[in-house]
N, CA and C atoms as a LAMMPS dump frame, in Angstrom:
ITEM: TIMESTEP
0
ITEM: NUMBER OF ATOMS
582
ITEM: BOX BOUNDS ff ff ff
-5.0000000000000000e+02 5.0000000000000000e+02
-5.0000000000000000e+02 5.0000000000000000e+02
-5.0000000000000000e+02 5.0000000000000000e+02
ITEM: ATOMS id mol type element x y z
1 1 1 N 253.529 330.344 -161.057
2 1 2 C 252.609 330.099 -162.146
3 1 3 C 252.957 330.984 -163.336
4 2 1 N 252.493 330.559 -164.507
5 2 2 C 252.84 331.253 -165.742
6 2 3 C 251.608 331.547 -166.588
7 3 1 N 251.699 332.621 -167.353
8 3 2 C 250.718 332.913 -168.387
9 3 3 C 251.312 332.401 -169.686
10 4 1 N 250.56 331.593 -170.418
11 4 2 C 251.042 331.022 -171.669
12 4 3 C 250.432 331.797 -172.834
13 5 1 N 251.297 332.231 -173.756
14 5 2 C 250.849 332.95 -174.948
15 5 3 C 251.122 332.051 -176.151
16 6 1 N 250.082 331.781 -176.932
17 6 2 C 250.245 330.91 -178.104
18 6 3 C 249.764 331.563 -179.401
19 7 1 N 248.951 332.616 -179.304
20 7 2 C 248.43 333.267 -180.511
21 7 3 C 249.545 334.057 -181.191
22 8 1 N 249.73 333.815 -182.479
23 8 2 C 250.78 334.475 -183.236
24 8 3 C 250.358 335.901 -183.556
25 9 1 N 250.947 336.858 -182.844
26 9 2 C 250.678 338.284 -183.076
27 9 3 C 251.651 339.109 -182.253
28 10 1 N 251.543 340.446 -182.368
29 10 2 C 252.383 341.368 -181.612
30 10 3 C 251.72 341.677 -180.272
31 11 1 N 252.502 341.542 -179.184
32 11 2 C 252.024 341.847 -177.835
33 11 3 C 252.806 343.038 -177.303
34 12 1 N 252.115 343.979 -176.666
35 12 2 C 252.76 345.131 -176.032
36 12 3 C 252.432 345.096 -174.55
37 13 1 N 253.437 345.406 -173.716
38 13 2 C 253.27 345.336 -172.275
39 13 3 C 253.476 346.708 -171.647
40 14 1 N 253.032 346.876 -170.415
41 14 2 C 253.078 348.159 -169.71
42 14 3 C 254.495 348.718 -169.597
43 15 1 N 255.515 347.844 -169.524
44 15 2 C 256.895 348.325 -169.395
45 15 3 C 257.531 348.648 -170.752
46 16 1 N 256.716 348.743 -171.816
47 16 2 C 257.141 349.065 -173.187
48 16 3 C 257.794 347.893 -173.907
49 17 1 N 257.824 346.715 -173.305
50 17 2 C 258.337 345.534 -173.987
51 17 3 C 257.338 345.134 -175.066
52 18 1 N 257.866 344.781 -176.248
53 18 2 C 257.021 344.283 -177.333
54 18 3 C 257.541 342.913 -177.739
55 19 1 N 256.62 341.967 -177.909
56 19 2 C 256.974 340.617 -178.326
57 19 3 C 256.097 340.252 -179.515
58 20 1 N 256.747 339.886 -180.624
59 20 2 C 256.028 339.427 -181.806
60 20 3 C 256.232 337.916 -181.897
61 21 1 N 255.223 337.157 -181.461
62 21 2 C 255.309 335.697 -181.489
63 21 3 C 255.022 335.221 -182.906
64 22 1 N 256.021 334.574 -183.531
65 22 2 C 255.882 334.1 -184.903
66 22 3 C 255.548 332.623 -184.967
67 23 1 N 256.02 331.861 -183.965
68 23 2 C 255.773 330.428 -183.944
69 23 3 C 255.999 329.914 -182.529
70 24 1 N 255.231 328.921 -182.125
71 24 2 C 255.434 328.308 -180.827
72 24 3 C 254.663 329.001 -179.727
73 25 1 N 255.323 329.133 -178.57
74 25 2 C 254.644 329.718 -177.412
75 25 3 C 255.633 330.4 -176.486
76 26 1 N 255.078 331.311 -175.681
77 26 2 C 255.855 332.069 -174.706
78 26 3 C 255.218 331.864 -173.346
79 27 1 N 256.063 331.734 -172.327
80 27 2 C 255.604 331.613 -170.943
81 27 3 C 256.095 332.835 -170.186
82 28 1 N 255.162 333.576 -169.608
83 28 2 C 255.499 334.753 -168.807
84 28 3 C 255.183 334.443 -167.357
85 29 1 N 256.151 334.709 -166.488
86 29 2 C 255.942 334.465 -165.061
87 29 3 C 254.903 335.423 -164.5
88 30 1 N 254.006 334.889 -163.686
89 30 2 C 253.024 335.735 -163.01
90 30 3 C 253.647 336.459 -161.817
91 31 1 N 254.877 336.082 -161.454
92 31 2 C 255.628 336.699 -160.369
93 31 3 C 256.253 337.986 -160.914
94 32 1 N 255.865 339.122 -160.423
95 32 2 C 256.349 340.407 -160.907
96 32 3 C 257.857 340.584 -160.716
97 33 1 N 258.463 339.824 -159.791
98 33 2 C 259.898 339.945 -159.531
99 33 3 C 260.721 339.276 -160.629
100 34 1 N 260.11 338.377 -161.4
101 34 2 C 260.831 337.652 -162.437
102 34 3 C 260.679 338.351 -163.78
103 35 1 N 261.803 338.662 -164.423
104 35 2 C 261.785 339.26 -165.751
105 35 3 C 262.29 338.28 -166.8
106 36 1 N 262.125 336.986 -166.553
107 36 2 C 262.537 335.972 -167.517
108 36 3 C 261.338 335.578 -168.365
109 37 1 N 261.547 335.6 -169.681
110 37 2 C 260.533 335.2 -170.66
111 37 3 C 260.987 333.859 -171.224
112 38 1 N 260.137 332.843 -171.158
113 38 2 C 260.484 331.519 -171.66
114 38 3 C 259.893 331.353 -173.058
115 39 1 N 260.748 330.964 -174.015
116 39 2 C 260.325 330.835 -175.401
117 39 3 C 260.506 329.414 -175.889
118 40 1 N 259.465 328.886 -176.512
119 40 2 C 259.53 327.633 -177.269
120 40 3 C 259.008 327.982 -178.645
121 41 1 N 259.893 328.249 -179.59
122 41 2 C 259.482 328.655 -180.925
123 41 3 C 260.32 329.798 -181.43
124 42 1 N 259.672 330.784 -182.064
125 42 2 C 260.371 331.926 -182.65
126 42 3 C 259.599 333.203 -182.339
127 43 1 N 260.336 334.234 -181.881
128 43 2 C 259.717 335.518 -181.567
129 43 3 C 260.731 336.636 -181.702
130 44 1 N 260.224 337.83 -182.006
131 44 2 C 261.05 339.042 -182.002
132 44 3 C 260.719 339.82 -180.734
133 45 1 N 261.746 340.455 -180.19
134 45 2 C 261.599 341.192 -178.937
135 45 3 C 262.1 342.609 -179.118
136 46 1 N 261.395 343.57 -178.508
137 46 2 C 261.82 344.956 -178.474
138 46 3 C 261.779 345.38 -177.018
139 47 1 N 262.928 345.778 -176.479
140 47 2 C 263.024 346.109 -175.061
141 47 3 C 263.396 347.576 -174.903
142 48 1 N 262.922 348.2 -173.841
143 48 2 C 263.264 349.578 -173.522
144 48 3 C 264.678 349.632 -172.973
145 49 1 N 265.47 350.588 -173.445
146 49 2 C 266.853 350.714 -172.986
147 49 3 C 266.952 351.219 -171.549
148 50 1 N 265.868 351.77 -171.001
149 50 2 C 265.905 352.269 -169.624
150 50 3 C 266.058 351.139 -168.609
151 51 1 N 265.629 349.948 -168.966
152 51 2 C 265.711 348.81 -168.055
153 51 3 C 266.781 347.832 -168.548
154 52 1 N 267.917 348.348 -168.979
155 52 2 C 268.978 347.54 -169.561
156 52 3 C 269.341 346.373 -168.644
157 53 1 N 269.395 345.195 -169.247
158 53 2 C 269.818 344.005 -168.524
159 53 3 C 268.756 343.374 -167.664
160 54 1 N 267.571 343.977 -167.598
161 54 2 C 266.557 343.455 -166.686
162 54 3 C 265.765 342.299 -167.288
163 55 1 N 265.65 342.238 -168.598
164 55 2 C 264.877 341.18 -169.248
165 55 3 C 265.799 340.079 -169.754
166 56 1 N 265.353 338.845 -169.569
167 56 2 C 266.097 337.688 -170.059
168 56 3 C 265.112 336.796 -170.804
169 57 1 N 265.511 336.365 -172.001
170 57 2 C 264.731 335.383 -172.745
171 57 3 C 265.45 334.047 -172.595
172 58 1 N 264.705 333.026 -172.155
173 58 2 C 265.278 331.676 -172.015
174 58 3 C 264.66 330.803 -173.089
175 59 1 N 265.53 330.188 -173.903
176 59 2 C 265.1 329.284 -174.973
177 59 3 C 265.921 328.006 -174.826
178 60 1 N 265.257 326.915 -174.503
179 60 2 C 265.995 325.683 -174.234
180 60 3 C 266.859 325.899 -173.014
181 61 1 N 268.16 325.595 -173.154
182 61 2 C 269.06 325.778 -172.014
183 61 3 C 270.015 326.955 -172.203
184 62 1 N 269.619 327.93 -173.05
185 62 2 C 270.433 329.134 -173.224
186 62 3 C 269.597 330.375 -172.933
187 63 1 N 270.298 331.476 -172.71
188 63 2 C 269.669 332.739 -172.331
189 63 3 C 270.104 333.845 -173.285
190 64 1 N 269.239 334.83 -173.461
191 64 2 C 269.575 336.046 -174.192
192 64 3 C 269.224 337.201 -173.264
193 65 1 N 270.272 337.907 -172.783
194 65 2 C 270.053 339.041 -171.873
195 65 3 C 270.006 340.32 -172.698
196 66 1 N 268.933 341.045 -172.523
197 66 2 C 268.711 342.305 -173.212
198 66 3 C 269.675 343.362 -172.698
199 67 1 N 270.289 344.086 -173.646
200 67 2 C 271.118 345.226 -173.275
201 67 3 C 270.562 346.437 -174.039
202 68 1 N 269.243 346.629 -173.99
203 68 2 C 268.557 347.734 -174.648
204 68 3 C 268.489 347.564 -176.14
205 69 1 N 267.503 346.796 -176.645
206 69 2 C 267.624 346.362 -178.018
207 69 3 C 266.354 345.809 -178.648
208 70 1 N 266.482 345.439 -179.923
209 70 2 C 265.477 344.669 -180.656
210 70 3 C 266.183 343.448 -181.23
211 71 1 N 265.592 342.282 -181.026
212 71 2 C 266.246 341.06 -181.494
213 71 3 C 265.216 339.957 -181.723
214 72 1 N 265.633 338.939 -182.478
215 72 2 C 264.791 337.78 -182.753
216 72 3 C 265.488 336.537 -182.249
217 73 1 N 264.728 335.656 -181.606
218 73 2 C 265.24 334.374 -181.146
219 73 3 C 264.447 333.287 -181.867
220 74 1 N 265.166 332.36 -182.509
221 74 2 C 264.535 331.23 -183.192
222 74 3 C 264.996 329.946 -182.515
223 75 1 N 264.087 329.336 -181.765
224 75 2 C 264.386 328.088 -181.043
225 75 3 C 263.521 326.961 -181.587
226 76 1 N 263.258 326.977 -182.899
227 76 2 C 262.391 325.976 -183.512
228 76 3 C 263.072 324.646 -183.789
229 77 1 N 264.386 324.641 -183.913
230 77 2 C 265.079 323.381 -184.178
231 77 3 C 265.608 322.822 -182.865
232 78 1 N 265.544 321.514 -182.687
233 78 2 C 265.902 320.929 -181.391
234 78 3 C 267.385 321.041 -181.021
235 79 1 N 268.274 321.153 -182.012
236 79 2 C 269.704 321.128 -181.69
237 79 3 C 270.399 322.477 -181.795
238 80 1 N 269.658 323.548 -182.141
239 80 2 C 270.306 324.857 -182.226
240 80 3 C 269.32 325.979 -181.921
241 81 1 N 269.876 327.101 -181.482
242 81 2 C 269.092 328.31 -181.219
243 81 3 C 269.805 329.456 -181.917
244 82 1 N 269.047 330.254 -182.663
245 82 2 C 269.586 331.329 -183.476
246 82 3 C 269.095 332.672 -182.932
247 83 1 N 269.997 333.668 -182.855
248 83 2 C 269.646 335.017 -182.397
249 83 3 C 270.147 336.024 -183.426
250 84 1 N 269.272 336.96 -183.805
251 84 2 C 269.634 338.031 -184.72
252 84 3 C 269.293 339.364 -184.056
253 85 1 N 270.268 340.275 -183.974
254 85 2 C 270.073 341.575 -183.324
255 85 3 C 269.866 342.636 -184.399
256 86 1 N 268.722 343.331 -184.338
257 86 2 C 268.431 344.388 -185.307
258 86 3 C 268.759 345.778 -184.761
259 87 1 N 268.862 345.891 -183.435
260 87 2 C 269.198 347.175 -182.814
261 87 3 C 269.752 346.902 -181.428
262 88 1 N 270.783 347.645 -181.032
263 88 2 C 271.323 347.508 -179.679
264 88 3 C 272.268 346.331 -179.534
265 89 1 N 272.138 345.62 -178.403
266 89 2 C 273.091 344.562 -178.065
267 89 3 C 272.447 343.559 -177.115
268 90 1 N 272.848 342.292 -177.252
269 90 2 C 272.412 341.248 -176.318
270 90 3 C 273.609 340.41 -175.907
271 91 1 N 273.472 339.755 -174.768
272 91 2 C 274.424 338.742 -174.33
273 91 3 C 273.717 337.412 -174.503
274 92 1 N 274.318 336.495 -175.264
275 92 2 C 273.755 335.191 -175.615
276 92 3 C 274.619 334.158 -174.899
277 93 1 N 274.071 333.454 -173.887
278 93 2 C 274.89 332.627 -173.009
279 93 3 C 274.095 331.452 -172.451
280 94 1 N 274.799 330.567 -171.731
281 94 2 C 274.146 329.458 -171.027
282 94 3 C 274.644 329.443 -169.586
283 95 1 N 274.127 328.517 -168.797
284 95 2 C 274.566 328.429 -167.401
285 95 3 C 276.013 327.99 -167.287
286 96 1 N 276.536 327.299 -168.301
287 96 2 C 277.899 326.765 -168.243
288 96 3 C 278.866 327.437 -169.216
289 97 1 N 278.387 328.412 -170.016
290 97 2 C 279.242 329.045 -171.012
291 97 3 C 278.946 330.548 -171.005
292 98 1 N 279.99 331.369 -170.891
293 98 2 C 279.831 332.825 -170.849
294 98 3 C 279.23 333.376 -172.137
295 99 1 N 279.283 332.613 -173.217
296 99 2 C 278.616 332.974 -174.454
297 99 3 C 279.28 334.081 -175.235
298 100 1 N 278.451 334.807 -176.017
299 100 2 C 278.945 335.85 -176.915
300 100 3 C 278.054 337.089 -176.823
301 101 1 N 278.642 338.256 -177.083
302 101 2 C 277.873 339.495 -177.223
303 101 3 C 277.534 339.662 -178.695
304 102 1 N 276.309 340.033 -178.968
305 102 2 C 275.889 340.31 -180.335
306 102 3 C 275.383 341.744 -180.393
307 103 1 N 275.878 342.494 -181.369
308 103 2 C 275.485 343.887 -181.547
309 103 3 C 274.62 344.03 -182.793
310 104 1 N 274.189 345.265 -183.048
311 104 2 C 273.325 345.539 -184.184
312 104 3 C 273.836 344.881 -185.465
313 105 1 N 272.928 344.237 -186.2
314 105 2 C 273.203 343.547 -187.455
315 105 3 C 274.1 342.33 -187.291
316 106 1 N 274.269 341.834 -186.071
317 106 2 C 275.027 340.608 -185.857
318 106 3 C 274.073 339.481 -185.497
319 107 1 N 274.494 338.274 -185.821
320 107 2 C 273.722 337.081 -185.511
321 107 3 C 274.642 336.049 -184.901
322 108 1 N 274.039 335.126 -184.174
323 108 2 C 274.806 334.029 -183.605
324 108 3 C 273.905 332.84 -183.375
325 109 1 N 274.517 331.692 -183.163
326 109 2 C 273.735 330.505 -182.866
327 109 3 C 274.451 329.645 -181.844
328 110 1 N 273.674 328.804 -181.205
329 110 2 C 274.154 327.89 -180.18
330 110 3 C 273.844 326.477 -180.651
331 111 1 N 274.854 325.597 -180.61
332 111 2 C 274.652 324.193 -180.948
333 111 3 C 274.643 323.385 -179.664
334 112 1 N 273.535 322.731 -179.396
335 112 2 C 273.41 321.982 -178.141
336 112 3 C 274.247 320.714 -178.127
337 113 1 N 274.584 320.178 -179.291
338 113 2 C 275.369 318.927 -179.299
339 113 3 C 276.804 319.132 -178.822
340 114 1 N 277.354 320.348 -178.989
341 114 2 C 278.708 320.601 -178.487
342 114 3 C 278.744 321.76 -177.482
343 115 1 N 277.571 322.309 -177.133
344 115 2 C 277.44 323.359 -176.116
345 115 3 C 278.26 324.601 -176.443
346 116 1 N 278.341 324.972 -177.734
347 116 2 C 279.15 326.122 -178.145
348 116 3 C 278.305 327.178 -178.847
349 117 1 N 278.771 328.429 -178.717
350 117 2 C 278.155 329.577 -179.363
351 117 3 C 279.017 329.995 -180.552
352 118 1 N 278.377 330.462 -181.616
353 118 2 C 279.084 330.889 -182.823
354 118 3 C 278.493 332.205 -183.305
355 119 1 N 279.377 333.116 -183.75
356 119 2 C 278.915 334.348 -184.384
357 119 3 C 278.816 334.09 -185.879
358 120 1 N 277.775 334.623 -186.485
359 120 2 C 277.621 334.539 -187.928
360 120 3 C 278.31 335.764 -188.516
361 121 1 N 279.214 335.532 -189.439
362 121 2 C 279.938 336.641 -190.067
363 121 3 C 279.1 337.164 -191.226
364 122 1 N 278.741 338.444 -191.149
365 122 2 C 277.931 339.055 -192.202
366 122 3 C 278.776 339.28 -193.441
367 123 1 N 278.174 338.974 -194.579
368 123 2 C 278.828 339.192 -195.861
369 123 3 C 277.874 339.989 -196.737
370 124 1 N 278.416 340.983 -197.416
371 124 2 C 277.563 341.846 -198.22
372 124 3 C 278.005 341.951 -199.663
373 125 1 N 277.098 342.444 -200.481
374 125 2 C 277.354 342.697 -201.9
375 125 3 C 277.203 344.195 -202.14
376 126 1 N 278.222 344.796 -202.728
377 126 2 C 278.213 346.225 -202.991
378 126 3 C 278.824 346.509 -204.352
379 127 1 N 278.28 347.513 -205.04
380 127 2 C 278.868 348 -206.294
381 127 3 C 279.011 349.506 -206.159
382 128 1 N 280.258 349.954 -206.166
383 128 2 C 280.555 351.377 -206.075
384 128 3 C 281.148 351.822 -207.41
385 129 1 N 280.555 352.86 -208.02
386 129 2 C 281.033 353.361 -209.299
387 129 3 C 281.283 354.864 -209.163
388 130 1 N 282.564 355.211 -209.037
389 130 2 C 282.944 356.609 -208.803
390 130 3 C 282.214 357.166 -207.572
391 131 1 N 282.038 356.313 -206.579
392 131 2 C 281.341 356.677 -205.345
393 131 3 C 282.339 357.332 -204.395
394 132 1 N 281.923 358.399 -203.744
395 132 2 C 282.828 359.068 -202.798
396 132 3 C 283.073 358.139 -201.599
397 133 1 N 284.254 358.22 -201.04
398 133 2 C 284.602 357.401 -199.888
399 133 3 C 283.643 357.667 -198.728
400 134 1 N 283.213 358.919 -198.572
401 134 2 C 282.246 359.253 -197.521
402 134 3 C 280.948 358.471 -197.682
403 135 1 N 280.445 358.37 -198.925
404 135 2 C 279.222 357.602 -199.185
405 135 3 C 279.444 356.105 -198.991
406 136 1 N 280.603 355.618 -199.367
407 136 2 C 280.942 354.203 -199.156
408 136 3 C 280.878 353.877 -197.665
409 137 1 N 281.474 354.741 -196.846
410 137 2 C 281.502 354.53 -195.396
411 137 3 C 280.082 354.547 -194.825
412 138 1 N 279.24 355.463 -195.289
413 138 2 C 277.85 355.524 -194.816
414 138 3 C 277.128 354.206 -195.115
415 139 1 N 277.299 353.683 -196.328
416 139 2 C 276.641 352.425 -196.706
417 139 3 C 277.171 351.24 -195.9
418 140 1 N 278.484 351.186 -195.706
419 140 2 C 279.071 350.082 -194.939
420 140 3 C 278.65 350.148 -193.477
421 141 1 N 278.625 351.365 -192.906
422 141 2 C 278.155 351.532 -191.515
423 141 3 C 276.72 351.034 -191.371
424 142 1 N 275.865 351.404 -192.324
425 142 2 C 274.452 351.022 -192.256
426 142 3 C 274.285 349.502 -192.37
427 143 1 N 275.024 348.87 -193.256
428 143 2 C 274.855 347.436 -193.471
429 143 3 C 275.456 346.602 -192.341
430 144 1 N 276.699 346.897 -191.97
431 144 2 C 277.404 346.075 -190.984
432 144 3 C 277.165 346.509 -189.545
433 145 1 N 276.702 347.738 -189.336
434 145 2 C 276.447 348.21 -187.981
435 145 3 C 277.703 348.392 -187.154
436 146 1 N 278.835 348.574 -187.816
437 146 2 C 280.111 348.775 -187.126
438 146 3 C 280.594 350.192 -187.423
439 147 1 N 281.057 350.911 -186.417
440 147 2 C 281.543 352.272 -186.667
441 147 3 C 282.814 352.271 -187.531
442 148 1 N 282.765 353.063 -188.6
443 148 2 C 283.921 353.251 -189.48
444 148 3 C 284.121 354.754 -189.588
445 149 1 N 285.321 355.201 -189.286
446 149 2 C 285.603 356.638 -189.319
447 149 3 C 286.704 356.935 -190.311
448 150 1 N 286.657 358.146 -190.862
449 150 2 C 287.751 358.657 -191.685
450 150 3 C 288.576 359.579 -190.806
451 151 1 N 289.884 359.368 -190.79
452 151 2 C 290.746 360.176 -189.917
453 151 3 C 290.75 361.638 -190.353
454 152 1 N 290.58 361.862 -191.657
455 152 2 C 290.594 363.237 -192.17
456 152 3 C 289.367 363.459 -193.051
457 153 1 N 288.735 364.617 -192.902
458 153 2 C 287.591 364.972 -193.745
459 153 3 C 287.979 365.119 -195.213
460 154 1 N 289.27 365.333 -195.487
461 154 2 C 289.749 365.482 -196.865
462 154 3 C 289.529 364.202 -197.67
463 155 1 N 289.42 363.061 -196.989
464 155 2 C 289.231 361.778 -197.673
465 155 3 C 287.786 361.562 -198.128
466 156 1 N 286.847 362.313 -197.599
467 156 2 C 285.417 362.101 -197.87
468 156 3 C 285.075 362.046 -199.354
469 157 1 N 285.727 362.891 -200.162
470 157 2 C 285.356 363.005 -201.573
471 157 3 C 286.196 362.145 -202.504
472 158 1 N 287.101 361.343 -201.962
473 158 2 C 287.89 360.452 -202.823
474 158 3 C 286.965 359.473 -203.53
475 159 1 N 287.022 359.405 -204.885
476 159 2 C 286.136 358.49 -205.607
477 159 3 C 286.73 357.077 -205.665
478 160 1 N 285.838 356.088 -205.648
479 160 2 C 286.297 354.698 -205.771
480 160 3 C 285.295 353.924 -206.629
481 161 1 N 285.839 353.056 -207.478
482 161 2 C 285.029 352.153 -208.294
483 161 3 C 285.487 350.739 -207.979
484 162 1 N 284.585 349.959 -207.391
485 162 2 C 284.921 348.59 -206.998
486 162 3 C 283.619 347.826 -206.735
487 163 1 N 283.655 346.513 -206.936
488 163 2 C 282.5 345.657 -206.677
489 163 3 C 282.896 344.581 -205.679
490 164 1 N 282.013 344.334 -204.706
491 164 2 C 282.228 343.286 -203.708
492 164 3 C 281.068 342.302 -203.768
493 165 1 N 281.395 341.029 -203.778
494 165 2 C 280.379 339.98 -203.781
495 165 3 C 280.629 339.058 -202.607
496 166 1 N 279.667 338.99 -201.708
497 166 2 C 279.725 338.083 -200.553
498 166 3 C 281.013 338.263 -199.744
499 167 1 N 281.306 339.521 -199.368
500 167 2 C 282.534 339.823 -198.624
501 167 3 C 282.215 340.298 -197.215
502 168 1 N 283.147 340.031 -196.292
503 168 2 C 283 340.519 -194.926
504 168 3 C 283.601 341.918 -194.825
505 169 1 N 283.281 342.621 -193.739
506 169 2 C 283.707 344.013 -193.582
507 169 3 C 285.228 344.18 -193.572
508 170 1 N 286.003 343.369 -192.822
509 170 2 C 287.453 343.584 -192.844
510 170 3 C 288.06 343.468 -194.248
511 171 1 N 287.573 342.524 -195.052
512 171 2 C 288.088 342.365 -196.417
513 171 3 C 287.748 343.582 -197.26
514 172 1 N 286.504 344.054 -197.163
515 172 2 C 286.092 345.233 -197.932
516 172 3 C 286.937 346.442 -197.555
517 173 1 N 287.129 346.665 -196.26
518 173 2 C 287.915 347.827 -195.827
519 173 3 C 289.369 347.72 -196.266
520 174 1 N 289.941 346.528 -196.217
521 174 2 C 291.322 346.337 -196.682
522 174 3 C 291.446 346.688 -198.163
523 175 1 N 290.488 346.254 -198.974
524 175 2 C 290.535 346.511 -200.417
525 175 3 C 290.311 347.999 -200.707
526 176 1 N 289.35 348.617 -200.037
527 176 2 C 289.109 350.053 -200.221
528 176 3 C 290.364 350.842 -199.862
529 177 1 N 290.962 350.524 -198.72
530 177 2 C 292.166 351.238 -198.282
531 177 3 C 293.314 351.038 -199.264
532 178 1 N 293.532 349.798 -199.709
533 178 2 C 294.625 349.528 -200.649
534 178 3 C 294.385 350.238 -201.986
535 179 1 N 293.155 350.239 -202.461
536 179 2 C 292.818 350.885 -203.737
537 179 3 C 293.107 352.381 -203.69
538 180 1 N 292.841 353.01 -202.554
539 180 2 C 293.029 354.455 -202.414
540 180 3 C 294.363 354.814 -201.759
541 181 1 N 295.238 353.809 -201.606
542 181 2 C 296.55 354.008 -200.996
543 181 3 C 296.42 354.582 -199.573
544 182 1 N 295.471 354.012 -198.81
545 182 2 C 295.245 354.406 -197.419
546 182 3 C 295.501 353.208 -196.521
547 183 1 N 295.351 353.404 -195.235
548 183 2 C 295.507 352.313 -194.267
549 183 3 C 294.234 352.219 -193.433
550 184 1 N 293.904 351.001 -192.989
551 184 2 C 292.757 350.805 -192.124
552 184 3 C 293.243 350.187 -190.821
553 185 1 N 292.746 350.7 -189.722
554 185 2 C 293.103 350.166 -188.4
555 185 3 C 291.837 349.766 -187.672
556 186 1 N 291.908 348.659 -186.945
557 186 2 C 290.779 348.183 -186.145
558 186 3 C 291.092 348.454 -184.685
559 187 1 N 290.136 349.063 -183.971
560 187 2 C 290.313 349.262 -182.531
561 187 3 C 289.048 348.791 -181.821
562 188 1 N 288.979 348.974 -180.52
563 188 2 C 287.842 348.473 -179.738
564 188 3 C 286.536 349.159 -180.12
565 189 1 N 286.597 350.338 -180.753
566 189 2 C 285.385 351.074 -181.115
567 189 3 C 284.945 350.829 -182.546
568 190 1 N 285.742 350.169 -183.35
569 190 2 C 285.401 349.951 -184.757
570 190 3 C 286.635 350.075 -185.63
571 191 1 N 286.491 350.81 -186.747
572 191 2 C 287.572 350.927 -187.743
573 191 3 C 287.861 352.391 -188.016
574 192 1 N 289.15 352.672 -188.327
575 192 2 C 289.571 354.017 -188.721
576 192 3 C 290.378 353.881 -190.011
577 193 1 N 290.01 354.699 -191.01
578 193 2 C 290.767 354.736 -192.271
579 193 3 C 291.585 356.006 -192.241
580 194 1 N 292.893 355.834 -192.509
581 194 2 C 293.8 357.006 -192.478
582 194 3 C 294.73 357.017 -193.668
């Protein structure tokens, strides 16, 4: 049996889970052994990192497994489901597709007509005017949620003047590095400018 939640508001539970139902309804299993939350609509979720991987949100025929995070699931359209991660990480998958991992500030969607998952590439607008490279990196880290490191602290104060309109992180880093006669490398942990 299930408890059905339809009132649009923020719900807090004993295990520190928070659910902000924005539209539609949520079904919670009355069986304490089940940590699956069924969503028809749109809701934001905040999960405790101590119970990593224990909560699963099911929307249509796809799942979002919590990996200690805050995220929003929008299942309002019949042919797609959208997930946006504001903190931490989730695994967005189905029974027949391993899906995609989404980290902080990343979004993805699932199209039911072709059973595929897609990552949304974030694009940002920035204007730097004699801005130190250290400050540029802080702003890019905050916006994109990807670790960017400077190989040497001596680079922190290098000034740069450049404007970016609707650009992705790899393009911005390539231009910053080329402008300052530096190199950028991508590894499994993020980016390093040297």
